[in-house]
ROPA-93606 format. One record per atom (N, C-alpha, C): x, y, z. Coordinates in steps of 0.001 Angstrom, whole numbers, padded with zeros to 6 digits, always signed. Layout:
BEGIN
XYZ
...
//
This chain:
BEGIN
+000837-001211+000000
+000000+000000+000000
+000864+001252+000000
+000400+002263-000707
+001154+003513-000765
+001007+004259+000558
+002116+004799+001028
+002049+005634+002221
+001394+006954+001887
+000472+007355+002715
-000135+008669+002495
+000801+009727+003074
+000880+010901+002421
+001684+011967+003022
+001081+012398+004357
+001938+012937+005238
+001520+013232+006604
+000278+014107+006690
+000174+015137+005841
-000958+016055+005992
-002286+015363+005670
-002208+014222+004997
-003448+013488+004712
-003833+012537+005840
-002852+012094+006620
-003160+011067+007620
-003469+011632+008999
-003247+012940+009203
-003390+013438+010571
-004825+013740+010973
-005818+013303+010188
-007189+013505+010628
-007614+012321+011493
-008510+012590+012451
-008979+011532+013340
-010496+011476+013284
-011026+010255+013177
-012470+010081+013162
-012976+010171+014593
-014009+010979+014815
-014579+011015+016154
-015063+012389+016524
-016048+012424+017397
-016572+013698+017878
-015658+014236+018962
-015779+015515+019249
-014970+016106+020307
-015212+015401+021634
-014148+015135+022345
-014278+014509+023652
-014374+012996+023615
-014582+012432+022434
-014708+010977+022323
-013313+010349+022281
-013115+009299+023074
-011806+008636+023073
-011584+007934+021728
-010506+008283+021057
-010235+007664+019755
-009080+006684+019814
-008304+006730+020899
-007187+005798+020988
-006758+005599+022418
-006231+004398+022706
-005757+004081+024041
-004484+003265+023901
-003506+003527+024767
-002278+002748+024692
-001630+002634+026055
-000913+001550+026263
-000170+001354+027499
+001311+001428+027169
+002053+002179+027977
+003494+002276+027748
+004250+001972+029029
+005425+001380+028886
+006271+001143+030053
+007693+001554+029740
+008406+001950+030804
+009817+002271+030653
+010451+002211+032034
+011558+001467+032179
+012180+001242+033481
+011113+000740+034457
+010880+001433+035570
+009871+000901+036498
+008552+001650+036436
+008325+002366+035332
+007111+003159+035192
+006132+002490+034244
+004850+002743+034518
+003807+002226+033650
+002799+003338+033418
+002387+003527+032178
+001461+004610+031857
+000317+004108+031000
-000881+004621+031295
-002035+004371+030437
-002408+005703+029817
-002591+005710+028504
-002809+006969+027801
-004066+006895+026947
-004939+007878+027112
-006149+007978+026293
-006040+009235+025442
-006399+009144+024163
-006443+010360+023351
-007849+010552+022812
-008250+011820+022738
-009568+012148+022205
-009431+013368+021305
-010391+013527+020397
-010382+014679+019505
-010626+015925+020349
-009755+016916+020218
-009879+018096+021071
-009034+019256+020585
-008449+019967+021560
-007771+021220+021221
-006318+021246+021684
-005809+020128+022160
-004409+020116+022570
-004199+020136+024069
-005232+019801+024861
-005037+019697+026316
-004301+018389+026609
-003295+018468+027478
-002500+017285+027802
-002420+017192+029318
-003103+016208+029912
-003048+016074+031359
-002351+014782+031755
-001554+014876+032819
-000857+013725+033371
-001221+013653+034850
-001853+012563+035267
-002309+012423+036657
-003055+013673+037132
-003972+014151+036330
-004809+015331+036584
-004063+016662+036712
-002795+016689+036355
-002066+017957+036257
-001814+018232+034781
-001483+019482+034449
-001109+019725+033056
+000279+019133+032838
+000567+018807+031578
+001854+018164+031281
+003014+019101+031650
+002782+020423+031528
+003849+021369+031883
+004114+021399+033385
+003055+021199+034175
+003235+021156+035627
+003946+019878+036037
+003545+018774+035413
+004052+017479+035836
+005507+017286+035438
+005826+017585+034175
+007208+017465+033717
+007806+018867+033652
+008463+019269+034739
+008919+020653+034827
+010320+020871+034246
+010841+019872+033547
+012134+020020+032880
+011903+019924+031379
+012597+020742+030629
+012345+020810+029191
+012500+019448+028515
+013528+018692+028927
+013766+017409+028264
+012602+016456+028478
+012125+016361+029734
+011002+015467+030023
+009793+015841+029186
+009529+017140+029127
+008364+017632+028398
+008474+017305+026914
+009624+017660+026323
+009829+017417+024889
+009717+015932+024566
+010338+015110+025415
+010352+013665+025205
+008926+013111+025242
+008124+013637+026171
+006768+013140+026344
+005866+013475+025167
+005961+014717+024663
+005017+015138+023612
+005549+014880+022202
+006721+014262+022118
+007321+014035+020794
+006415+013306+019793
+005678+012262+020220
+004798+011587+019252
+003764+012532+018637
+003246+013477+019445
+002292+014452+018914
+002981+015367+017911
+004235+015669+018237
+005004+016580+017387
+005221+015987+015997
+005692+014737+015939
+006001+014137+014637
+004752+013830+013832
+003592+013698+014526
+002363+013420+013780
+001548+014692+013537
+002115+015847+013924
+001451+017148+013741
+000065+017183+014371
-000079+016588+015557
-001408+016580+016172
-001401+017269+017541
-000462+018204+017731
-000355+018900+019013
-001625+019679+019355
-002315+020201+018335
-003467+021058+018615
-004798+020394+018285
-004762+019181+017738
-006014+018548+017312
-006474+017448+018267
-005643+017123+019255
-005996+016026+020161
-005857+016448+021614
-006698+015847+022469
-006512+015963+023908
-005930+014654+024398
-004986+014747+025329
-004340+013550+025853
-004557+013492+027352
-004922+012325+027842
-005053+012123+029275
-004228+010900+029651
-003294+011080+030574
-002407+009974+030926
-002432+009717+032431
-002411+008429+032790
-002246+008026+034189
-000925+007264+034248
-000020+007734+035102
+001291+007087+035149
+001699+006875+036603
+002348+005738+036872
+002815+005475+038230
+004109+004683+038165
+004865+004724+039263
+006086+003935+039370
+007285+004645+038771
+008462+004313+039304
+009692+004862+038738
+009859+006340+038994
+010726+006969+038212
+010995+008401+038348
+010472+009135+037133
+010805+010420+037067
+010243+011243+036001
+010724+010818+034604
+011973+010420+034486
+012476+010024+033175
+011768+008772+032663
+011632+007786+033550
+010929+006571+033162
+009480+006862+032832
+008857+007761+033600
+007457+008094+033371
+007275+008815+032043
+008213+009711+031728
+008137+010408+030437
+008224+009396+029302
+009145+008439+029428
+009294+007411+028393
+008070+006517+028282
+007454+006226+029437
+006275+005358+029438
+005099+006042+028739
+004896+007326+029054
+003806+008064+028424
+004051+008176+026918
+005291+008406+026555
+005658+008540+025140
+005277+007290+024349
+005591+006113+024925
+005253+004866+024235
+003752+004638+024211
+003091+004902+025346
+001645+004724+025414
+000935+005638+024429
+001420+006874+024351
+000842+007856+023431
+001030+007419+021984
+002221+006928+021664
+002488+006453+020303
+001553+005314+019930
+001364+004382+020869
+000489+003241+020604
-000962+003690+020452
-001363+004694+021251
-002725+005212+021159
-002951+005894+019808
-001961+006663+019364
-002054+007351+018067
-002185+006331+016946
-001388+005275+017043
-001422+004241+016010
-002774+003547+015988
-003346+003332+017182
-004647+002676+017240
-005739+003603+016692
-005614+004904+016961
-006607+005866+016490
-006538+006020+014974
-005323+005942+014444
-005148+006129+013008
-003963+005283+012523
-004245+004079+012001
-003181+003152+011586
-002225+003743+010548
-002679+004772+009812
-001799+005393+008813
-000604+006084+009464
-000701+006374+010769
+000397+007068+011437
+001535+006123+011798
+001317+004815+011626
+002308+003854+012084
+003698+004112+011501
+003762+004370+010199
+005091+004515+009576
+005833+005740+010092
+005069+006805+010401
+005706+008017+010933
+006357+007711+012282
+005575+007065+013147
+006058+006754+014492
+007172+005717+014445
+007027+004745+013536
+008018+003684+013434
+009370+004239+012979
+009302+005161+012021
+010525+005768+011496
+011278+006490+012608
+010529+007098+013539
+011158+007814+014650
+011417+006896+015845
+011212+005580+015638
+011460+004559+016677
+010636+004808+017945
+009395+005270+017779
+008589+005568+018956
+007690+004422+019384
+007703+003323+018620
+006844+002203+018976
+007642+001093+019651
+008862+001398+020020
+009727+000386+020607
+009823+000545+022122
+009568-000534+022844
+009730-000523+024293
+011217-000480+024577
+011666+000527+025324
+013087+000640+025654
+013422-000458+026669
+014256-001423+026280
+014456-002589+027156
+015451-002351+028285
+016076-001170+028329
+017136-000959+029321
+016570-000876+030731
+017130-001680+031601
+016717-001673+032998
+017964-001469+033855
+017739-001110+035125
+018864-000909+036023
+019549-002257+036260
+020873-002268+036111
+021622-003505+036319
+021751-003765+037815
+021711-005026+038197
+021701-005313+039632
+023080-005129+040254
+023075-004806+041546
+024314-004713+042308
+024815-006131+042566
+026126-006343+042413
+026681-007682+042612
+027380-007776+043981
+027342-008970+044583
+028066-009148+045847
+029567-009033+045619
+030272-008492+046617
+031710-008329+046460
+032076-007123+045619
+031066-006312+045268
+031331-005075+044524
+030552-003946+045172
+031039-002712+044923
+030393-001558+045535
+029034-001289+044887
+028993-001365+043541
+027750-001163+042802
+027673-002230+041707
+026834-002003+040692
+026671-003007+039644
+027988-003290+038930
+028734-002230+038652
+030015-002421+037947
+031216-001874+038698
+030952-000943+039612
+032054-000351+040372
+032583-001357+041402
+033906-001429+041524
+034491-002345+042491
+034871-001562+043748
+035121-002321+044844
+035670-001660+046025
+037069-001186+045704
+037517-000149+046415
+038880+000356+046176
+039900-000746+046441
+040843-000893+045506
+041846-001950+045649
+042906-001532+046656
+043187-002437+047615
+044199-002162+048630
+045331-003154+048450
+046559-002653+048360
+047665-003575+048084
+047851-004552+049253
+047752-004043+050500
+047881-004967+051637
+047052-004502+052814
//
């Protein structure tokens, strides 16, 4: 099938306020559930605005990136529930959940998100601390005698 150009695929079927997509995302120890609906660009995370919740530019940019690449920053409302882990993991979890929700709402967006590697669960986890070592890879200071 021919890929449609982006400006043709960014429309979403649905009335205002109606949920058009849902996705679950995980990253490190965080888990996020994301709902998207046709709207005006409101983005809430745990009942706060996304700007309040992610108060660092990187977290914010990382979280809304799927909306950015699909040009739907102003045409959709996003509601996310996220728990576990820290802010970086939570930003990554919402990002994946949002990407999956967008894809479910409009399958034509898949190639855009895939090209930007937004549909991939980041498999990196914290490496465990080993016995006989200070941390996962750091050793105790070597003493000659």
